[in-house]
C-alpha positions as CSV (number, residue, x, y, z in Angstrom):
1,X,8.4,-52.1,-17.9
2,X,4.7,-53.7,-17.2
3,X,5.8,-57.1,-19.1
4,X,8.7,-57.3,-17.0
5,X,6.8,-56.6,-13.4
6,X,4.6,-59.8,-15.0
7,X,7.2,-61.9,-15.7
8,X,9.1,-61.6,-12.6
9,X,12.0,-59.9,-14.2
10,X,14.3,-57.5,-12.2
11,X,12.4,-54.6,-14.0
12,X,13.8,-51.3,-13.3
13,X,17.5,-53.4,-13.6
14,X,16.7,-54.5,-16.6
15,X,15.0,-52.0,-17.7
16,X,17.8,-49.5,-17.5
17,X,20.8,-51.8,-18.4
18,X,18.9,-53.4,-21.3
19,X,20.0,-56.5,-20.0
20,X,16.9,-58.2,-20.2
21,X,16.9,-60.0,-24.1
22,X,13.0,-60.7,-24.3
23,X,12.1,-57.1,-22.9
24,X,14.7,-55.8,-25.6
25,X,13.2,-57.7,-28.4
26,X,9.8,-57.0,-27.3
27,X,10.1,-53.2,-27.8
28,X,11.9,-53.6,-31.0
29,X,9.2,-55.6,-32.2
30,X,6.7,-53.1,-31.5
31,X,8.6,-50.4,-32.7
32,X,9.0,-51.9,-36.0
33,X,4.8,-52.5,-36.2
34,X,4.2,-48.9,-35.3
35,X,7.4,-47.1,-37.2
36,X,4.9,-45.8,-39.6
37,X,2.2,-44.7,-36.9
38,X,4.8,-43.0,-34.5
39,X,6.5,-41.0,-37.7
40,X,3.0,-39.4,-38.6
41,X,2.4,-38.6,-35.1
42,X,5.8,-37.0,-35.0
43,X,5.0,-34.9,-37.8
44,X,2.2,-33.7,-36.7
45,X,3.3,-32.8,-33.0
46,X,6.5,-30.7,-34.9
47,X,3.9,-29.1,-37.0
48,X,1.7,-28.3,-34.5
49,X,4.2,-26.7,-32.1
50,X,5.9,-24.9,-35.0
51,X,2.6,-23.1,-35.6
52,X,2.8,-22.8,-31.6
53,X,6.3,-21.7,-31.9
54,X,5.4,-18.6,-34.3
55,X,2.7,-17.4,-32.2
56,X,4.6,-17.4,-29.2
57,X,7.1,-15.4,-30.5
58,X,4.1,-12.7,-32.0
59,X,3.1,-12.6,-28.1
60,X,6.5,-11.6,-27.0
61,X,6.4,-8.7,-29.5
62,X,3.2,-7.9,-28.0
63,X,4.6,-7.6,-24.7
64,X,7.5,-5.6,-24.9
65,X,6.6,-2.0,-23.0
66,X,8.5,-0.5,-25.9
67,X,7.5,-1.8,-29.0
68,X,4.5,-3.7,-28.0
69,X,0.9,-3.5,-27.6
70,X,-0.2,-0.1,-25.0
71,X,-1.5,-2.2,-22.3
72,X,-2.2,0.0,-19.6
73,X,-5.6,0.7,-17.5
74,X,-8.7,1.4,-19.1
75,X,-12.4,3.5,-18.2
76,X,-15.1,1.2,-19.3
77,X,-18.8,2.5,-17.7
78,X,-17.5,3.8,-14.9
79,X,-15.3,0.4,-14.6
80,X,-11.3,0.3,-14.2
81,X,-9.8,-2.4,-16.5
82,X,-6.3,-2.8,-15.6
83,X,-4.1,-4.3,-18.0
84,X,-6.4,-4.2,-21.2
85,X,-6.3,-2.9,-24.6
86,X,-8.9,-2.1,-27.4
87,X,-9.8,-4.0,-30.5
88,X,-8.9,-1.5,-33.1
89,X,-5.4,-0.7,-31.3
90,X,-4.7,-4.8,-31.7
91,X,-5.6,-4.4,-35.5
92,X,-3.4,-1.4,-35.8
93,X,-0.3,-3.1,-34.0
94,X,-0.5,-6.1,-36.1
95,X,-1.1,-4.0,-39.2
96,X,2.2,-2.1,-38.5
97,X,4.5,-4.5,-36.9
98,X,3.8,-7.0,-39.5
99,X,4.4,-7.1,-43.5
100,X,2.0,-6.7,-46.1
101,X,-1.0,-7.6,-43.8
102,X,-3.9,-5.9,-44.5
103,X,-7.3,-5.2,-42.3
104,X,-8.9,-8.3,-43.3
105,X,-5.9,-10.5,-42.9
106,X,-5.4,-8.6,-39.2
107,X,-8.7,-9.7,-37.9
108,X,-8.5,-13.1,-38.8
109,X,-4.9,-13.6,-37.5
110,X,-6.5,-11.9,-33.8
111,X,-9.5,-14.0,-33.9
112,X,-6.9,-17.1,-34.5
113,X,-5.3,-15.7,-31.2
114,X,-8.3,-16.0,-29.4
115,X,-9.3,-18.9,-30.8
116,X,-6.1,-20.7,-29.3
117,X,-6.0,-18.7,-25.9
118,X,-3.3,-15.9,-26.2
119,X,-5.6,-13.3,-26.0
120,X,-9.3,-13.3,-24.7
121,X,-11.9,-10.9,-24.1
122,X,-12.2,-9.2,-20.7
123,X,-16.2,-9.3,-20.7
124,X,-17.9,-11.0,-23.4
125,X,-16.3,-14.8,-24.4
126,X,-17.7,-15.9,-26.8
127,X,-17.7,-12.6,-29.0
128,X,-15.0,-12.5,-31.8
129,X,-12.5,-10.2,-32.8
130,X,-13.3,-7.1,-34.3
131,X,-11.7,-3.4,-35.1
132,X,-13.7,-1.7,-32.4
133,X,-13.5,-0.1,-28.5
134,X,-14.0,-3.2,-26.9
135,X,-11.0,-4.4,-24.3
136,X,-9.0,-7.9,-24.8
137,X,-5.9,-9.0,-22.6
138,X,-3.3,-11.1,-23.2
139,X,-2.6,-14.3,-21.8
140,X,0.3,-15.5,-19.4
141,X,3.0,-17.5,-20.9
142,X,2.2,-20.2,-18.1
143,X,-1.4,-20.8,-20.1
144,X,0.0,-20.8,-23.3
145,X,-0.9,-23.9,-25.3
146,X,3.0,-24.2,-25.9
147,X,3.7,-25.0,-22.3
148,X,0.7,-26.6,-21.0
149,X,-1.1,-28.9,-24.0
150,X,-3.0,-31.1,-22.3
151,X,-3.7,-30.5,-18.6
152,X,-5.1,-33.4,-16.6
153,X,-7.9,-34.1,-14.8
154,X,-6.5,-33.1,-11.3
155,X,-5.6,-29.6,-12.5
156,X,-8.8,-28.8,-13.3
157,X,-10.1,-30.5,-10.0
158,X,-8.0,-27.7,-7.9
159,X,-9.1,-24.9,-9.9
160,X,-13.1,-26.1,-9.3
161,X,-12.4,-26.5,-5.5
162,X,-10.7,-23.3,-5.7
163,X,-13.6,-21.1,-6.8
164,X,-15.9,-23.3,-4.4
165,X,-13.9,-22.0,-1.8
166,X,-14.2,-17.8,-2.7
167,X,-17.3,-16.1,-2.6
168,X,-20.4,-17.9,-4.5
169,X,-22.0,-15.1,-6.1
170,X,-19.1,-13.8,-8.2
171,X,-17.3,-16.8,-8.3
172,X,-19.7,-19.9,-8.4
173,X,-19.6,-22.5,-10.6
174,X,-22.4,-23.1,-13.8
175,X,-24.0,-25.9,-14.7
176,X,-21.6,-27.8,-16.6
177,X,-18.9,-27.0,-14.4
178,X,-20.9,-28.2,-11.2
179,X,-21.1,-31.2,-13.3
180,X,-17.6,-31.6,-14.0
181,X,-16.8,-31.2,-10.6
182,X,-19.4,-33.8,-9.5
183,X,-17.3,-36.6,-11.8
184,X,-14.1,-35.8,-10.4
185,X,-14.9,-36.1,-7.4
186,X,-16.1,-39.6,-7.7
187,X,-13.3,-40.2,-10.2
188,X,-10.7,-39.2,-7.8
189,X,-12.1,-40.1,-4.4
190,X,-9.4,-41.2,-4.0
191,X,-6.9,-38.4,-3.8
192,X,-9.6,-35.5,-2.9
193,X,-7.6,-34.4,0.1
194,X,-4.9,-33.6,-1.7
195,X,-6.9,-31.7,-4.4
196,X,-8.2,-30.1,-1.4
197,X,-5.1,-29.1,0.4
198,X,-3.6,-27.9,-2.9
199,X,-7.2,-25.9,-3.7
200,X,-6.7,-24.2,-0.2
201,X,-2.8,-23.3,-0.3
202,X,-3.0,-21.6,-4.0
203,X,-6.0,-19.5,-2.8
204,X,-4.0,-18.7,0.1
205,X,-1.2,-17.5,-2.5
206,X,-3.5,-15.9,-4.2
207,X,-5.0,-13.7,-1.3
208,X,-1.3,-12.3,-0.9
209,X,-1.6,-9.9,-3.7
210,X,-2.9,-6.7,-4.6
211,X,-6.4,-6.4,-6.0
212,X,-5.2,-5.7,-9.7
213,X,-3.3,-8.8,-10.3
214,X,-6.2,-10.7,-8.5
215,X,-8.7,-9.4,-11.1
216,X,-6.0,-10.1,-14.3
217,X,-5.2,-13.9,-12.8
218,X,-8.5,-14.7,-12.3
219,X,-9.8,-13.5,-15.6
220,X,-6.6,-15.1,-17.2
221,X,-7.0,-18.5,-15.9
222,X,-10.9,-18.7,-16.4
223,X,-10.0,-17.9,-19.8
224,X,-7.6,-21.1,-19.9
225,X,-9.9,-23.3,-19.0
226,X,-12.6,-22.5,-21.0
227,X,-10.2,-23.1,-24.1
228,X,-9.4,-26.5,-22.3
229,X,-12.4,-27.6,-21.1
230,X,-15.0,-25.6,-23.0
231,X,-19.2,-25.6,-22.7
232,X,-20.6,-28.0,-24.0
233,X,-21.5,-27.0,-27.6
234,X,-18.7,-25.2,-27.9
235,X,-16.1,-25.7,-30.8
236,X,-12.7,-26.3,-29.2
237,X,-9.1,-25.8,-31.2
238,X,-6.8,-27.4,-28.6
239,X,-8.0,-31.0,-28.4
240,X,-6.6,-34.4,-29.5
241,X,-5.7,-34.9,-33.1
242,X,-8.3,-36.8,-34.8
243,X,-4.9,-38.7,-36.5
244,X,-5.9,-41.8,-34.3
245,X,-9.0,-41.9,-36.3
246,X,-7.1,-41.9,-39.4
247,X,-6.5,-45.8,-41.2
248,X,-3.7,-46.8,-39.7
249,X,-0.8,-47.5,-42.4
250,X,0.9,-51.1,-42.1
251,X,3.0,-52.8,-44.0
252,X,1.4,-55.3,-46.9
253,X,2.4,-58.9,-47.0
254,X,2.5,-61.5,-49.0
255,X,-1.0,-62.0,-48.7
256,X,-2.0,-58.8,-49.5
257,X,0.1,-58.8,-52.6
258,X,-2.1,-61.7,-53.8
259,X,-5.1,-60.6,-52.7
260,X,-4.7,-57.6,-54.6
261,X,-3.3,-59.7,-57.5
262,X,-7.3,-61.9,-57.3
263,X,-8.7,-58.6,-57.5
264,X,-6.8,-57.8,-60.2
265,X,-7.4,-60.8,-62.3
266,X,-11.4,-60.6,-61.5
267,X,-11.3,-57.1,-62.8
268,X,-9.7,-58.5,-66.6
269,X,-12.5,-60.9,-66.2
270,X,-15.3,-59.0,-66.0
271,X,-13.8,-55.9,-67.6
272,X,-16.5,-53.5,-65.4
273,X,-15.3,-50.3,-67.4
274,X,-17.3,-52.1,-70.4
275,X,-20.3,-52.2,-68.5
276,X,-20.0,-48.9,-66.7
277,X,-21.3,-46.8,-70.2
278,X,-23.9,-49.4,-70.9
279,X,-25.0,-49.0,-66.7
280,X,-24.8,-45.2,-67.3
281,X,-27.0,-45.3,-70.7
282,X,-29.6,-47.3,-68.9
283,X,-29.9,-44.8,-66.0
284,X,-29.9,-41.9,-68.6
285,X,-32.9,-43.8,-70.8
286,X,-34.5,-44.6,-67.4
287,X,-34.6,-40.8,-66.6
288,X,-35.7,-39.9,-69.5
289,X,-38.4,-41.9,-70.0
290,X,-39.9,-40.9,-66.0
291,X,-38.9,-37.4,-66.9
292,X,-42.3,-36.4,-67.9
293,X,-44.0,-38.8,-65.0
294,X,-42.5,-36.6,-62.4
295,X,-44.4,-33.7,-61.1
296,X,-40.6,-31.6,-59.5
297,X,-39.5,-32.4,-63.4
298,X,-42.6,-31.6,-65.6
299,X,-45.0,-30.2,-63.1
300,X,-48.7,-30.8,-64.3
301,X,-50.5,-28.2,-66.2
302,X,-53.8,-29.1,-66.7
303,X,-55.0,-29.6,-64.0
304,X,-52.4,-27.9,-62.3
305,X,-50.6,-28.6,-59.2
306,X,-53.5,-28.8,-56.2
307,X,-51.0,-27.4,-53.6
308,X,-50.4,-24.3,-55.9
309,X,-53.9,-23.8,-58.1
310,X,-55.8,-25.1,-54.8
311,X,-57.5,-27.5,-57.3
312,X,-58.3,-31.0,-55.9
313,X,-58.8,-32.2,-59.9
314,X,-55.6,-33.6,-60.1
315,X,-56.1,-35.8,-57.0
316,X,-59.3,-36.8,-58.0
317,X,-58.1,-37.8,-61.8
318,X,-55.3,-40.4,-60.0
319,X,-57.6,-41.7,-57.7
320,X,-57.8,-45.6,-56.9
321,X,-61.5,-46.0,-57.6
322,X,-61.6,-43.4,-60.4
323,X,-63.9,-44.9,-63.0
324,X,-61.0,-43.9,-66.2
325,X,-57.8,-44.1,-65.8
326,X,-56.0,-41.5,-67.6
327,X,-53.9,-41.4,-70.3
328,X,-50.2,-40.9,-69.0
329,X,-51.6,-43.7,-66.1
330,X,-52.0,-46.5,-68.7
331,X,-49.0,-45.4,-70.4
332,X,-46.9,-46.4,-67.3
333,X,-48.2,-49.7,-67.3
334,X,-46.3,-50.2,-70.6
335,X,-42.8,-49.5,-68.5
336,X,-42.7,-52.0,-66.5
337,X,-44.7,-55.1,-64.5
338,X,-43.8,-52.8,-61.2
339,X,-45.5,-49.8,-62.4
340,X,-48.0,-51.9,-63.8
341,X,-48.8,-54.0,-60.3
342,X,-48.3,-51.0,-58.0
343,X,-51.4,-49.1,-59.6
344,X,-54.4,-50.9,-58.0
345,X,-56.9,-50.7,-61.6
346,X,-53.6,-52.2,-63.3
347,X,-53.5,-55.4,-61.0
348,X,-57.5,-55.9,-61.7
349,X,-56.7,-55.2,-65.6
350,X,-53.7,-57.8,-65.3
351,X,-56.0,-60.5,-63.3
352,X,-58.4,-59.9,-66.1
353,X,-55.8,-60.8,-68.6
354,X,-54.6,-63.6,-67.1
355,X,-58.0,-64.8,-66.3
356,X,-58.5,-64.9,-69.7
357,X,-55.4,-66.9,-70.0
358,X,-55.9,-69.2,-67.2
359,X,-53.4,-68.3,-64.9
360,X,-55.3,-66.1,-62.8
361,X,-53.9,-68.2,-59.8
362,X,-50.7,-66.4,-60.2
363,X,-51.8,-62.5,-59.5
364,X,-54.3,-64.2,-57.1
365,X,-51.3,-66.0,-55.1
366,X,-49.0,-63.2,-55.4
367,X,-51.5,-61.0,-54.1
368,X,-52.3,-63.1,-51.3
369,X,-48.9,-63.1,-50.5
370,X,-48.0,-59.7,-50.4
371,X,-51.2,-59.1,-48.0
372,X,-50.3,-61.8,-45.6
373,X,-46.7,-59.5,-45.3
374,X,-49.0,-56.6,-43.7
375,X,-51.7,-59.0,-41.8
376,X,-51.6,-58.8,-38.2
377,X,-49.8,-61.3,-35.9
378,X,-53.2,-63.4,-34.8
379,X,-53.9,-63.8,-38.7
380,X,-51.0,-65.2,-39.6
381,X,-51.4,-68.7,-39.2
382,X,-54.6,-68.9,-40.5
383,X,-53.5,-67.2,-43.7
384,X,-50.6,-69.2,-44.5
385,X,-52.5,-72.6,-44.0
386,X,-55.4,-70.8,-46.6
387,X,-52.8,-69.8,-49.1
388,X,-51.5,-73.3,-48.8
389,X,-54.4,-75.4,-49.1
390,X,-55.6,-73.3,-52.1
391,X,-52.3,-72.7,-54.3
392,X,-49.2,-75.1,-53.0
393,X,-50.8,-78.2,-52.0
394,X,-51.1,-80.9,-54.0
395,X,-54.6,-80.9,-55.9
396,X,-55.6,-77.4,-54.7
397,X,-58.4,-75.3,-56.9
398,X,-55.8,-72.8,-57.6
399,X,-52.6,-74.5,-57.8
400,X,-49.7,-72.8,-59.4
401,X,-47.3,-73.7,-61.2
402,X,-44.0,-74.3,-58.9
403,X,-41.1,-76.6,-59.4
404,X,-40.6,-79.5,-57.1
405,X,-37.4,-77.4,-55.4
406,X,-39.1,-74.4,-54.4
407,X,-42.2,-76.3,-52.9
408,X,-39.7,-78.7,-51.0
409,X,-38.3,-75.2,-50.1
410,X,-41.8,-73.6,-48.3
411,X,-42.6,-76.7,-46.3
412,X,-39.5,-77.1,-45.0
413,X,-40.1,-73.1,-44.0
414,X,-43.5,-74.1,-42.6
415,X,-42.0,-76.3,-40.5
416,X,-38.9,-74.5,-39.4
417,X,-39.7,-72.3,-36.1
418,X,-36.5,-69.9,-37.1
419,X,-38.1,-68.4,-40.0
420,X,-41.0,-66.3,-39.4
421,X,-44.4,-67.8,-40.9
422,X,-45.5,-64.1,-42.9
423,X,-42.1,-64.7,-44.9
424,X,-42.2,-68.7,-45.6
425,X,-43.9,-68.0,-49.1
426,X,-40.6,-65.7,-50.3
427,X,-39.3,-68.0,-52.5
428,X,-42.4,-69.1,-54.5
429,X,-43.6,-65.3,-54.6
430,X,-40.3,-64.6,-56.1
431,X,-40.9,-67.8,-58.9
432,X,-44.3,-66.5,-59.5
433,X,-43.7,-63.1,-59.7
434,X,-40.6,-63.9,-62.4
435,X,-42.6,-66.4,-64.3
436,X,-45.4,-63.6,-64.6
437,X,-42.4,-60.9,-65.9
438,X,-41.0,-62.5,-68.7
439,X,-43.7,-64.7,-69.6
440,X,-47.4,-63.2,-69.0
441,X,-46.6,-59.6,-68.8
442,X,-45.1,-59.2,-72.5
443,X,-48.0,-60.6,-73.7
444,X,-50.2,-58.2,-71.5
445,X,-48.4,-55.6,-73.1
446,X,-49.1,-56.7,-76.5
447,X,-52.7,-57.7,-76.0
448,X,-56.0,-56.0,-76.8
449,X,-56.7,-55.2,-73.8
450,X,-53.9,-53.2,-72.8
451,X,-54.4,-51.0,-76.4
452,X,-58.1,-50.8,-76.2
453,X,-57.6,-49.3,-72.5
454,X,-54.7,-47.2,-74.0
455,X,-57.3,-46.0,-76.7
456,X,-60.4,-45.5,-74.2
457,X,-58.1,-43.2,-72.1
458,X,-57.6,-41.0,-75.1
459,X,-60.6,-40.8,-76.2
460,X,-62.8,-37.9,-74.4
461,X,-66.6,-39.6,-74.4
462,X,-65.2,-42.4,-72.5
463,X,-64.8,-40.5,-69.8
464,X,-68.8,-41.9,-69.6
465,X,-67.5,-45.4,-69.2
466,X,-66.1,-47.0,-66.6
467,X,-62.9,-49.3,-67.0
468,X,-65.2,-52.1,-65.9
469,X,-67.4,-51.4,-68.4
470,X,-65.4,-50.8,-71.0
471,X,-64.2,-54.4,-70.6
472,X,-67.3,-56.7,-70.0
473,X,-70.2,-54.3,-71.4
474,X,-70.6,-53.4,-75.1
475,X,-72.4,-55.8,-77.8
476,X,-71.7,-59.0,-75.8
477,X,-72.9,-57.9,-72.1
478,X,-72.6,-59.3,-69.1
479,X,-72.3,-62.9,-68.2
480,X,-75.2,-64.6,-67.4
481,X,-75.7,-66.6,-63.9
482,X,-76.8,-69.5,-66.3
483,X,-74.1,-69.3,-69.0
484,X,-72.0,-72.4,-69.0
485,X,-68.6,-71.6,-66.8
486,X,-65.1,-72.3,-68.9
487,X,-63.7,-75.2,-66.5
488,X,-60.8,-76.0,-68.9
489,X,-58.7,-74.5,-71.2
490,X,-59.5,-77.4,-73.9
491,X,-63.1,-76.4,-73.9
492,X,-61.8,-72.8,-74.3
493,X,-60.0,-73.5,-77.5
494,X,-62.7,-74.9,-78.5
495,X,-65.4,-72.4,-78.7
496,X,-62.7,-69.5,-79.1
497,X,-65.0,-67.7,-81.4
498,X,-67.5,-67.5,-78.3
499,X,-64.7,-67.1,-75.7
500,X,-62.2,-64.2,-74.9
501,X,-61.4,-63.8,-78.7
502,X,-64.7,-62.4,-79.6
503,X,-64.9,-60.3,-76.1
504,X,-61.5,-58.8,-77.2
505,X,-63.1,-58.2,-81.1
506,X,-66.3,-56.7,-79.5
507,X,-64.0,-54.2,-77.0
508,X,-62.2,-52.8,-80.3
509,X,-65.6,-52.3,-81.6
510,X,-66.3,-50.7,-78.7
511,X,-63.4,-48.2,-78.8
512,X,-64.3,-47.0,-82.6
513,X,-67.6,-46.0,-80.9
514,X,-66.6,-43.1,-78.4
515,X,-70.8,-42.8,-77.3
516,X,-73.6,-45.4,-76.7
517,X,-77.2,-44.5,-78.0
518,X,-79.2,-43.9,-75.1
519,X,-81.6,-46.4,-76.0
520,X,-79.4,-49.0,-76.1
521,X,-80.2,-51.7,-73.5
522,X,-77.2,-53.9,-73.7
523,X,-74.4,-50.7,-72.9
524,X,-75.0,-52.0,-69.4
525,X,-73.1,-48.5,-68.1
526,X,-74.3,-45.9,-65.3
527,X,-72.5,-43.0,-64.9
528,X,-72.4,-43.3,-61.0
529,X,-72.4,-46.7,-60.3
530,X,-70.5,-48.8,-62.6
531,X,-70.8,-52.6,-63.0
532,X,-68.4,-54.5,-60.5
533,X,-67.2,-58.3,-61.3
534,X,-65.9,-61.0,-59.0
535,X,-64.4,-64.3,-60.0
536,X,-65.3,-67.2,-58.7
537,X,-63.2,-70.5,-57.6
538,X,-63.2,-71.7,-61.8
539,X,-62.3,-69.7,-64.3
540,X,-65.7,-68.3,-65.5
541,X,-66.3,-64.5,-64.5
542,X,-69.8,-63.1,-63.4
543,X,-70.2,-59.5,-63.6
544,X,-73.3,-58.2,-61.8
545,X,-74.7,-54.8,-63.1
546,X,-76.6,-52.9,-60.0
547,X,-80.5,-52.2,-61.1
548,X,-82.1,-48.7,-61.7
């Protein structure tokens, strides 16, 4: 009809006589498209009406004067309540008149009737139906869900306006009803005169009834709108079906079948059913590996959980500035490079190992990029320039090994205004991290430094030594200021007997001596002030031992 009016057809005649071929074809096309949806909605409506029909028949039996419920006036604390019955009478009637219904089923059925608005409590609207002396009242057929499933907003506006015309103390609006009244007044402003006239006319007819009839009808009307316009946060059984939210069923076309064929071909190529067991095995092995390090799966025993035993020893042993890392902590370094670099001590040990291989610039570049990501915006420009000049520019003092394509991408990102500066080194960072994980980390896991660190963590006497003293102390002593620094790999391999190989051998010898002589002047160990090391711009290492 709207299509006819829009295209200036003879709308009413064309629609009634079906002489408009364009409208007829349009309607048939829409019916074909939505046939499946209409079928589903019709089935839903039919099933709901079938359920309401059964409830209607049950309520009709309850209203019969000879075999129905004993509906009569009740006394409740000096108050006369007309047309009501008790909960025990309702449950007894259901058990008597329905076949094979026990007390639990009768209670459930009574609560369902109350939820759908066929009966309601006289005093407490939210109270469930119980087998007691609480009073209930049946709803009239006009207010049954089968008679008026979805009332419109005009009827609700008339109901609220009618209550405002009565005594405010007894029939005043609550907060959510007052808000609904204001919204409806704005929404129906063009026909508010009609709403007011209908409310006045209904109120006039209402005043002509008897007092008992007024009380009963007023409670029934309020119960009806309490079901169809419930308070906020209240569950309502009578509402629009959520079938519209379901995925619409549509007929498949040729493209859909072609898409399915391509998907199945891809599945045959990749064979995900073969990859799934392998991934599950990997997941199980990963869980088995980390189960001993998870405090939820394996609670710590010695020392115990600080939250339970009220002893912070466990936190002190795993602090970032601890002298000697625990054995469990060092063993986690061998799981993956992620476990190694997330530990502050592990990062410094890895940096020391890379310094011995003349590739310390990789970890330094990666740490600088991580610091850039979390730096204040005021420092980003300066740090980006410093990182680029130190690690990426041609002839940089600590130039990292990246390919030309990665370097070109970084250069374009520096000039691109759409890319944030703090993320301009992302591709170079990923390249360096993959290089460390595939090349440097496997050698570190097999190196003497890692094995010696693990042995030191297992020794009882090594608690007197800081891990820095363990790596650089001992027989070889700290490097002196006047010692010639190693400036090239050629010099390192030429004097490797005096270089890191000899230092690693001394480290191994040190692990065989859990304790040191008190008079050993070359130990360089301090129980409280462990020696610190700093790396200069070249590959040399200066160790400074604080004086007594």
